[in-house]
C-alpha positions as CSV (number, residue, x, y, z in Angstrom):
1,M,-10.9,-44.8,5.4
2,K,-13.2,-42.7,4.0
3,I,-12.6,-39.1,2.5
4,K,-15.0,-36.9,1.6
5,I,-14.9,-33.1,0.2
6,L,-16.7,-30.1,2.1
7,H,-15.2,-27.5,0.1
8,K,-12.9,-26.8,-2.5
9,N,-11.6,-23.7,-4.6
10,D,-8.7,-22.7,-6.4
11,V,-6.6,-22.2,-3.5
12,S,-8.2,-24.0,-0.3
13,L,-9.2,-27.6,0.0
14,R,-11.1,-29.0,3.1
15,L,-11.8,-32.5,3.8
16,L,-13.7,-35.1,6.3
17,I,-11.6,-38.0,6.6
18,K,-13.1,-41.1,8.7
19,G,-11.1,-44.2,9.6
20,T,-8.0,-43.0,10.6
21,N,-6.0,-41.7,13.4
22,S,-4.2,-38.4,14.8
23,A,-0.6,-40.0,13.9
24,F,-1.3,-40.6,10.3
25,M,-2.9,-37.0,10.3
26,N,0.2,-35.3,12.0
27,T,2.3,-37.1,9.4
28,L,0.5,-35.8,6.4
29,R,0.6,-32.6,7.9
30,R,4.6,-32.2,8.4
31,I,4.8,-34.0,5.0
32,V,2.9,-30.9,3.1
33,L,4.5,-28.3,5.7
34,S,8.3,-29.6,5.1
35,E,8.4,-31.8,2.0
36,V,6.4,-30.9,-0.9
37,P,8.4,-29.1,-3.1
38,S,7.6,-25.6,-4.5
39,M,9.1,-23.0,-6.7
40,A,10.8,-19.7,-4.8
41,I,13.4,-17.3,-5.5
42,D,16.8,-18.8,-4.1
43,D,19.5,-16.4,-5.4
44,I,19.3,-12.6,-6.6
45,V,22.0,-10.8,-8.0
46,I,21.5,-6.7,-7.6
47,I,22.9,-4.7,-10.5
48,E,21.5,-1.2,-9.1
49,N,19.6,-0.9,-6.4
50,S,18.6,2.9,-5.5
51,S,15.5,2.2,-3.4
52,P,15.0,3.4,-0.4
53,I,15.1,-0.2,1.3
54,R,18.4,-1.9,1.6
55,D,19.9,-4.8,-0.6
56,E,19.1,-7.3,1.9
57,F,16.4,-6.6,3.0
58,L,14.9,-6.3,-0.8
59,A,16.4,-9.8,-1.5
60,H,14.1,-11.2,1.6
61,R,11.0,-9.4,0.3
62,I,11.5,-10.9,-3.0
63,G,12.6,-14.5,-1.9
64,L,8.8,-14.4,-0.4
65,I,6.8,-13.8,-3.4
66,P,4.8,-16.6,-4.1
67,L,5.9,-18.3,-7.6
68,T,3.5,-20.8,-9.9
69,T,5.2,-23.9,-9.6
70,D,5.4,-26.8,-11.9
71,L,6.8,-30.0,-10.8
72,D,6.5,-32.1,-13.6
73,T,9.1,-30.2,-15.5
74,Y,11.4,-28.8,-12.8
75,N,13.6,-31.1,-11.1
76,L,15.3,-30.5,-7.5
77,P,18.4,-29.3,-7.6
78,E,20.2,-32.0,-5.6
79,D,18.2,-34.4,-8.1
80,C,19.1,-32.3,-11.4
81,T,21.8,-34.5,-13.6
82,C,23.5,-30.7,-14.6
83,K,25.0,-31.2,-10.9
84,S,25.9,-27.3,-11.2
85,E,25.8,-24.7,-8.3
86,F,24.5,-22.5,-10.8
87,G,21.8,-24.4,-12.3
88,C,20.1,-25.2,-15.5
89,N,16.4,-25.1,-17.8
90,L,15.8,-28.1,-16.0
91,C,16.1,-27.2,-12.3
92,S,16.1,-23.1,-12.2
93,V,14.3,-20.1,-13.8
94,S,15.5,-17.0,-14.4
95,L,13.3,-13.5,-13.4
96,A,14.8,-10.2,-13.9
97,L,13.5,-6.8,-12.4
98,E,14.5,-3.5,-14.1
99,V,12.1,-0.3,-12.6
100,E,13.2,3.3,-13.2
101,A,10.8,6.5,-11.7
102,E,11.1,9.3,-14.0
103,D,9.5,12.1,-12.6
104,H,7.2,10.6,-9.9
105,R,6.5,8.1,-7.1
106,I,5.9,4.6,-7.9
107,T,5.5,1.5,-6.5
108,V,6.9,-1.8,-8.0
109,Y,5.0,-4.8,-8.1
110,S,6.1,-8.2,-8.4
111,G,4.2,-8.1,-11.9
112,D,7.2,-6.1,-12.9
113,F,9.3,-8.9,-13.0
114,K,9.9,-10.6,-16.5
115,S,10.2,-13.9,-16.4
116,E,12.3,-16.6,-18.9
117,N,9.5,-19.0,-18.5
118,P,6.1,-17.3,-18.8
119,S,4.5,-20.8,-16.5
120,I,6.5,-19.7,-13.3
121,V,5.4,-16.2,-12.6
122,P,4.6,-14.7,-9.3
123,V,1.2,-15.7,-8.0
124,N,-0.1,-12.3,-7.5
125,L,1.5,-9.6,-9.4
126,K,-0.2,-7.2,-7.2
127,I,2.1,-7.9,-4.1
128,P,4.3,-4.4,-3.3
129,I,8.2,-4.5,-3.2
130,T,8.8,-0.8,-2.5
131,K,8.5,2.6,-4.1
132,L,10.6,4.6,-6.0
133,A,11.2,8.3,-6.1
134,P,12.1,10.0,-8.9
135,E,15.5,9.2,-10.5
136,Q,15.4,6.0,-8.1
137,R,16.8,2.5,-9.9
138,I,16.4,-1.1,-9.7
139,R,17.7,-3.7,-11.6
140,L,18.2,-7.3,-10.5
141,E,18.4,-10.7,-11.9
142,A,16.5,-13.3,-9.5
143,Y,17.1,-17.4,-9.7
144,A,14.0,-19.4,-8.8
145,R,14.4,-23.3,-7.9
146,L,12.8,-26.1,-6.5
147,G,13.4,-26.5,-2.7
148,K,11.4,-27.7,0.9
149,G,9.9,-25.8,3.3
150,K,12.2,-27.6,5.9
151,G,15.1,-25.7,4.1
152,H,13.3,-22.5,4.5
153,A,9.8,-21.0,4.6
154,R,9.9,-19.1,1.6
155,W,9.6,-22.8,0.0
156,Q,6.6,-24.0,1.7
157,P,3.5,-24.7,-0.7
158,V,0.8,-23.6,2.0
159,S,0.0,-21.0,4.4
160,V,-1.9,-23.1,6.1
161,C,-2.3,-27.1,6.7
162,A,-4.4,-28.2,10.1
163,Y,-6.7,-30.7,11.0
164,K,-8.8,-31.2,13.9
165,Y,-11.1,-34.4,15.2
166,V,-14.8,-34.0,14.4
167,P,-16.9,-32.7,17.0
168,T,-19.8,-33.8,18.6
169,I,-22.4,-31.8,20.4
170,S,-25.3,-33.2,22.3
171,V,-27.8,-31.2,24.2
172,N,-29.7,-32.8,26.9
173,Q,-33.1,-31.6,26.4
174,E,-34.3,-32.9,29.6
175,V,-32.0,-30.9,31.7
176,C,-31.9,-27.7,29.5
177,N,-33.9,-24.9,30.4
178,S,-33.1,-22.9,27.4
179,C,-31.8,-20.1,29.0
180,G,-29.3,-19.6,25.7
181,D,-26.4,-18.5,27.5
182,C,-24.3,-21.4,25.1
183,V,-26.0,-20.0,22.2
184,K,-24.4,-16.0,22.9
185,I,-21.3,-17.3,23.8
186,C,-20.6,-19.4,20.8
187,P,-17.8,-18.1,18.9
188,K,-19.4,-19.9,15.5
189,N,-22.7,-19.2,16.1
190,I,-23.3,-23.4,16.0
191,L,-25.8,-23.2,18.4
192,I,-29.5,-21.7,17.7
193,K,-32.6,-21.2,20.1
194,T,-35.4,-22.3,18.4
195,G,-38.6,-22.0,20.3
196,N,-37.6,-24.0,23.9
197,I,-35.0,-25.8,22.1
198,I,-31.4,-25.4,21.5
199,E,-30.5,-27.0,18.3
200,V,-26.4,-27.7,16.2
201,R,-25.8,-26.4,13.1
202,N,-22.7,-26.2,10.3
203,I,-21.4,-28.6,13.3
204,N,-18.1,-29.2,11.3
205,D,-17.2,-25.6,12.3
206,C,-17.0,-26.2,15.7
207,T,-13.6,-25.4,17.4
208,L,-14.2,-27.5,20.2
209,C,-13.3,-24.6,22.5
210,R,-16.4,-25.8,24.9
211,D,-16.8,-22.2,26.0
212,C,-20.7,-23.4,25.8
213,V,-20.2,-25.7,28.0
214,K,-18.6,-23.4,30.3
215,A,-21.7,-21.1,29.9
216,C,-24.3,-23.3,31.0
217,Q,-25.1,-23.0,34.4
218,K,-27.0,-26.4,34.9
219,D,-24.9,-29.0,37.3
220,P,-24.6,-32.0,35.7
221,K,-24.1,-29.6,32.3
222,A,-27.1,-29.6,29.6
223,I,-24.6,-29.6,27.2
224,A,-21.5,-32.1,25.9
225,V,-19.2,-31.3,23.8
226,T,-16.7,-34.3,22.8
227,W,-14.8,-35.5,19.4
228,D,-14.7,-38.8,17.2
229,E,-10.7,-40.1,17.5
230,S,-11.0,-41.5,14.3
231,S,-12.6,-38.9,12.4
232,F,-10.9,-35.5,11.1
233,I,-11.2,-32.1,9.5
234,L,-8.3,-31.5,7.5
235,N,-7.7,-28.0,6.1
236,I,-5.3,-27.1,3.3
237,E,-4.7,-23.3,2.1
238,S,-2.5,-23.1,-0.6
239,T,-0.3,-19.9,-1.4
240,G,-1.5,-20.6,-5.2
241,G,1.9,-21.8,-6.3
242,L,0.4,-25.2,-6.5
243,A,-3.4,-26.5,-6.5
244,P,-4.3,-28.2,-2.9
245,E,-5.2,-31.1,-4.3
246,R,-2.3,-31.2,-5.8
247,I,0.0,-30.9,-3.3
248,L,-2.3,-33.3,-0.8
249,Y,-1.4,-35.9,-4.0
250,A,2.0,-35.0,-4.1
251,A,2.3,-35.4,0.4
252,L,0.7,-39.1,-0.2
253,N,3.3,-39.9,-2.7
254,L,6.2,-38.9,-0.5
255,L,4.7,-40.7,2.2
256,N,4.4,-44.1,0.0
257,D,7.3,-43.9,-0.5
258,K,8.8,-43.3,2.6
259,L,7.1,-46.2,3.9
260,N,8.6,-48.4,1.0
261,E,11.9,-47.0,2.0
262,F,11.1,-48.3,5.4
263,L,9.8,-51.6,4.6
264,S,12.8,-52.0,2.4
265,K,15.4,-51.5,4.9
266,S,13.9,-53.2,7.4
267,R,13.9,-56.1,5.4
268,E,17.3,-55.5,4.7
269,G,18.0,-55.8,8.6
270,N,16.5,-59.0,8.8
């Protein structure tokens, strides 16, 4: 297997992966979505809420706020040695929210939370939660824990995890009359007309929609769109709690553990 980084920043990662198959890619995708732990608010104790939003809607909004995650320090609740439903400082983080509008209307943001651990805070401090009119008030305590996406979407560490085949586009210049119909219809501007020749650029951006093939009026078609079934482009976009490369690394470790467990049980069965 060969891997090449096509794009990388703090929240997104795009890889070109060669020498594998769709079964492996889909397994990796599902582990990222459902198995890689991340931190999210799980329990909320509402002390006072005179905002226009009811308690259950307020709790739902707060639960979906992405939090920074520390996989090295905190344990999953089911794996923690405390074995307590209330958690401990190794599996739970307390955040407090106390906001009051005095003489003018205000907006309550995710940045108004005060965390007992400065490393576990909302990823974005400007996520609006609700508005408060004068003399309205919110007081609550929230408890964040590690969890997995298969338990609830709030624990998914990514907003996007998808893959596609590496596209292959070929233009038969002997058949093509350079009418430009395929160039006009391409949603990603991958095709470009240079003189009397149709050229391909930024081929990895192709979505394999094949609109260019449908637009070609020649018979047989002057353009062909296919794909390499052993090469893939993987896109990962983090919610911000974990770096995308850390998410991928954790997913690969989980996959390795699952395979080792499978092999171990297979040997025991024999």
